[in-house]
C-alpha positions as CSV (number, residue, x, y, z in Angstrom):
1,X,20.2,-99.7,-77.4
2,X,20.5,-100.2,-80.6
3,X,21.8,-103.1,-81.8
4,X,24.8,-104.0,-84.6
5,X,22.2,-105.5,-87.2
6,X,20.4,-102.4,-86.8
7,X,23.1,-100.2,-87.7
8,X,24.4,-102.4,-90.2
9,X,21.7,-100.9,-92.9
10,X,22.3,-97.6,-92.1
11,X,26.4,-97.7,-92.5
12,X,25.7,-99.5,-95.8
13,X,23.6,-96.9,-96.9
14,X,26.3,-94.6,-95.8
15,X,29.6,-95.9,-98.2
16,X,26.6,-96.0,-101.0
17,X,25.8,-92.9,-100.4
18,X,29.6,-92.1,-100.3
19,X,30.5,-93.7,-103.1
20,X,28.0,-92.1,-105.0
21,X,29.4,-88.8,-104.6
22,X,32.9,-90.0,-105.4
23,X,31.6,-90.8,-109.0
24,X,29.9,-87.6,-109.2
25,X,32.3,-85.8,-108.7
26,X,35.3,-87.6,-109.9
27,X,32.9,-87.4,-113.5
28,X,32.4,-83.5,-113.3
29,X,36.2,-83.1,-112.5
30,X,37.1,-85.3,-115.8
31,X,34.3,-83.6,-117.8
32,X,35.6,-80.3,-116.8
33,X,39.4,-80.9,-117.3
34,X,38.5,-82.0,-120.6
35,X,36.8,-78.6,-121.2
36,X,38.7,-76.3,-119.9
37,X,41.8,-75.6,-122.4
38,X,38.7,-74.6,-124.5
39,X,37.4,-72.2,-121.7
40,X,37.7,-69.0,-123.5
41,X,35.8,-70.7,-127.0
42,X,33.2,-71.6,-124.7
43,X,32.9,-68.4,-123.0
44,X,32.2,-66.4,-126.3
45,X,30.0,-68.7,-127.2
46,X,27.5,-68.3,-124.5
47,X,28.5,-64.4,-125.3
48,X,27.6,-64.8,-128.4
49,X,23.7,-63.3,-128.2
50,X,25.0,-60.0,-126.7
51,X,28.0,-59.5,-128.8
52,X,26.1,-59.6,-131.7
53,X,23.8,-57.1,-130.7
54,X,25.9,-54.6,-129.2
55,X,26.7,-51.3,-131.0
56,X,29.9,-51.1,-133.6
57,X,32.3,-50.3,-131.9
58,X,31.4,-51.2,-128.2
59,X,32.5,-54.8,-126.5
60,X,32.4,-56.5,-123.0
61,X,35.1,-55.5,-120.6
62,X,36.6,-56.7,-117.7
63,X,36.5,-54.5,-114.5
64,X,39.1,-56.4,-112.5
65,X,42.2,-57.5,-113.9
66,X,41.4,-61.4,-112.8
67,X,38.1,-61.7,-114.4
68,X,39.3,-62.3,-117.8
69,X,40.9,-65.5,-116.3
70,X,38.7,-66.4,-113.8
71,X,35.2,-65.5,-115.4
72,X,35.6,-68.6,-118.1
73,X,36.9,-71.0,-115.7
74,X,33.7,-70.5,-114.2
75,X,31.9,-71.2,-116.8
76,X,33.5,-74.2,-117.9
77,X,32.9,-75.4,-114.3
78,X,29.0,-75.0,-114.8
79,X,28.9,-76.4,-118.5
80,X,30.9,-79.5,-116.8
81,X,28.0,-80.2,-114.5
82,X,25.3,-78.8,-117.4
83,X,26.6,-82.0,-119.3
84,X,27.2,-84.3,-116.8
85,X,23.7,-83.7,-115.6
86,X,22.3,-87.3,-117.1
87,X,25.2,-89.4,-115.3
88,X,24.1,-87.0,-112.0
89,X,20.8,-88.2,-112.2
90,X,21.5,-91.7,-112.6
91,X,23.6,-92.0,-109.6
92,X,20.7,-90.4,-107.7
93,X,18.4,-93.1,-109.4
94,X,20.6,-96.0,-108.7
95,X,20.6,-94.7,-104.9
96,X,16.8,-94.6,-104.0
97,X,16.4,-98.0,-106.7
98,X,16.3,-100.4,-104.4
99,X,13.6,-98.6,-101.9
100,X,11.3,-98.7,-104.9
101,X,8.6,-101.1,-106.2
102,X,8.8,-102.3,-109.2
103,X,5.8,-101.3,-110.9
104,X,7.5,-98.0,-109.7
105,X,10.6,-97.9,-111.5
106,X,8.8,-98.3,-114.4
107,X,7.2,-94.9,-113.7
108,X,10.4,-93.0,-112.6
109,X,12.4,-94.1,-115.7
110,X,10.3,-91.7,-118.4
111,X,10.1,-89.1,-115.7
112,X,13.9,-89.3,-115.2
113,X,14.6,-89.1,-119.0
114,X,12.1,-86.2,-119.7
115,X,13.3,-84.1,-116.6
116,X,17.0,-84.4,-118.4
117,X,15.1,-83.6,-121.8
118,X,13.1,-80.7,-120.2
119,X,16.2,-79.0,-118.7
120,X,18.3,-78.8,-122.0
121,X,15.3,-77.9,-123.9
122,X,15.0,-74.9,-121.6
123,X,18.6,-73.8,-121.5
124,X,18.7,-74.0,-125.7
125,X,14.9,-72.1,-125.4
126,X,16.7,-69.6,-123.5
127,X,20.2,-69.2,-125.9
128,X,18.4,-69.3,-129.4
129,X,14.9,-67.5,-128.5
130,X,15.0,-65.0,-125.0
131,X,19.1,-64.1,-125.5
132,X,18.7,-62.4,-129.0
133,X,15.4,-60.8,-128.4
134,X,15.7,-59.6,-124.8
135,X,19.7,-58.4,-125.6
136,X,18.4,-56.9,-129.1
137,X,16.0,-54.5,-127.1
138,X,18.0,-53.6,-124.1
139,X,21.0,-52.5,-126.3
140,X,18.6,-50.4,-128.3
141,X,16.4,-48.8,-125.3
142,X,20.7,-46.9,-123.8
143,X,19.9,-43.3,-123.6
144,X,21.5,-41.6,-126.4
145,X,25.1,-40.9,-125.3
146,X,25.6,-44.3,-123.1
147,X,28.2,-45.9,-124.2
148,X,27.4,-50.0,-123.5
149,X,29.9,-51.8,-122.5
150,X,29.1,-55.1,-120.0
151,X,31.4,-56.2,-117.5
152,X,32.1,-60.2,-118.4
153,X,31.6,-61.8,-115.1
154,X,28.0,-59.1,-114.4
155,X,27.3,-61.1,-118.2
156,X,27.6,-64.3,-117.1
157,X,26.0,-64.3,-114.2
158,X,22.8,-62.3,-115.4
159,X,22.7,-65.4,-118.2
160,X,23.2,-68.4,-116.0
161,X,20.7,-66.7,-113.5
162,X,18.2,-66.9,-117.1
163,X,19.6,-70.3,-117.8
164,X,18.6,-72.1,-114.5
165,X,15.2,-69.9,-114.7
166,X,14.3,-71.1,-118.0
167,X,15.9,-75.1,-117.5
168,X,13.2,-75.2,-114.1
169,X,10.5,-73.7,-115.4
170,X,10.7,-75.9,-118.1
171,X,10.2,-79.1,-114.9
172,X,6.6,-77.9,-115.1
173,X,5.2,-81.3,-116.3
174,X,7.7,-83.2,-114.6
175,X,6.3,-81.4,-111.2
176,X,2.4,-81.7,-112.0
177,X,2.9,-85.7,-112.9
178,X,4.7,-85.8,-109.4
179,X,2.2,-83.8,-107.4
180,X,-0.7,-86.3,-108.6
181,X,1.4,-89.3,-108.3
182,X,1.5,-88.0,-104.5
183,X,-2.0,-87.3,-104.1
184,X,-1.2,-83.6,-103.4
185,X,-3.7,-82.9,-106.5
186,X,-5.2,-84.5,-109.1
187,X,-5.4,-83.6,-113.0
188,X,-9.3,-82.6,-112.7
189,X,-8.2,-80.2,-109.5
190,X,-5.5,-78.2,-112.1
191,X,-8.0,-77.9,-114.6
192,X,-10.7,-75.4,-112.3
193,X,-7.7,-73.9,-111.3
194,X,-5.8,-73.2,-115.0
195,X,-6.8,-69.4,-114.7
196,X,-5.0,-68.9,-111.8
197,X,-2.2,-70.7,-112.7
198,X,-2.0,-68.7,-115.8
199,X,-1.6,-65.5,-114.1
200,X,0.7,-67.0,-111.7
201,X,3.2,-68.0,-115.1
202,X,2.9,-64.6,-116.3
203,X,4.3,-63.6,-112.2
204,X,6.9,-65.7,-112.5
205,X,7.9,-64.5,-115.8
206,X,8.5,-60.9,-114.5
207,X,10.2,-62.2,-111.3
208,X,12.7,-64.4,-113.3
209,X,13.2,-62.7,-116.1
210,X,14.5,-58.6,-116.9
211,X,12.0,-55.9,-116.8
212,X,10.7,-56.3,-120.6
213,X,7.5,-57.8,-122.0
214,X,9.2,-60.7,-124.4
215,X,11.6,-62.4,-122.0
216,X,8.4,-62.4,-119.6
217,X,6.1,-63.6,-122.8
218,X,8.6,-65.7,-123.4
219,X,8.9,-67.7,-120.1
220,X,4.6,-67.7,-119.2
221,X,3.8,-68.8,-122.3
222,X,6.0,-72.0,-122.6
223,X,4.8,-72.5,-118.9
224,X,1.3,-72.8,-119.7
225,X,1.5,-75.0,-122.5
226,X,3.8,-77.4,-120.4
227,X,1.3,-77.3,-117.5
228,X,-1.3,-78.8,-120.3
229,X,1.2,-81.3,-121.0
230,X,1.8,-82.2,-117.5
231,X,-2.0,-82.4,-116.7
232,X,-2.2,-84.8,-120.2
233,X,0.7,-87.3,-119.1
234,X,-0.8,-86.9,-115.2
235,X,-3.9,-89.1,-116.2
236,X,-1.5,-91.8,-116.8
237,X,-0.3,-91.9,-113.2
238,X,-2.3,-93.2,-110.7
239,X,-1.7,-91.4,-106.7
240,X,0.7,-93.6,-105.4
241,X,-1.2,-95.0,-102.4
242,X,-3.4,-96.5,-105.0
243,X,-0.3,-98.0,-106.6
244,X,0.7,-99.8,-103.7
245,X,-2.6,-101.1,-102.4
246,X,-3.2,-102.4,-106.1
247,X,0.6,-103.7,-105.9
248,X,-0.5,-105.2,-102.3
249,X,-3.1,-107.0,-103.9
250,X,-1.4,-108.2,-106.3
251,X,1.0,-109.9,-104.4
252,X,-1.3,-111.3,-102.0
253,X,-3.8,-112.8,-104.8
254,X,0.0,-114.3,-106.4
255,X,0.3,-116.1,-102.9
């Protein structure tokens, strides 16, 4: 039978998890309420890379009567989550931190900061570099006599997919550091597999971006560069088992 003492820590963790989730939901809701009045302006900003490249006389359209209202609201909700990412990551960190060694906490701090920064950089790179090139290319390849009139909901789904793709792919250095830290691989092994990883980066670019060489290359090249960054910094993160063994030896020596 499970004693009360055994179940008490589980209940405590569940209560802590519930409190962290509630704080996260409330924070996102507050940001959403603060932004919802500007939902149309936010959508216009996100749509600018396309609208500035549309031919004269062309515009975006709405094929559903409720789309002009709900699409900007949907985007505002996504933006609220996007802005809340640092707070959400902090809540995750605060929940798992008690289970980490002190030296592990010092290692996780820069990873949390860098993962947030890299995600934002990926999204910014997609908006300011990739979108203007991609939409300029796509709007100029339409057959003669075909009017370009993109549905606002379809456009939003398209750009959110690319935002997520670039944001996640820019996390390559963090992923490499974690893989090396957990002992799954080593920087030396990754260096030896560099040709395969470069091919894989271009394959991922082909899968996650529109069927044009510009966007595929613009995703693959940063991934290759970020791979090198991750391999470089992974040298400073020893495998977790070695860290734990060293920590145990230090504790034993202190006692």
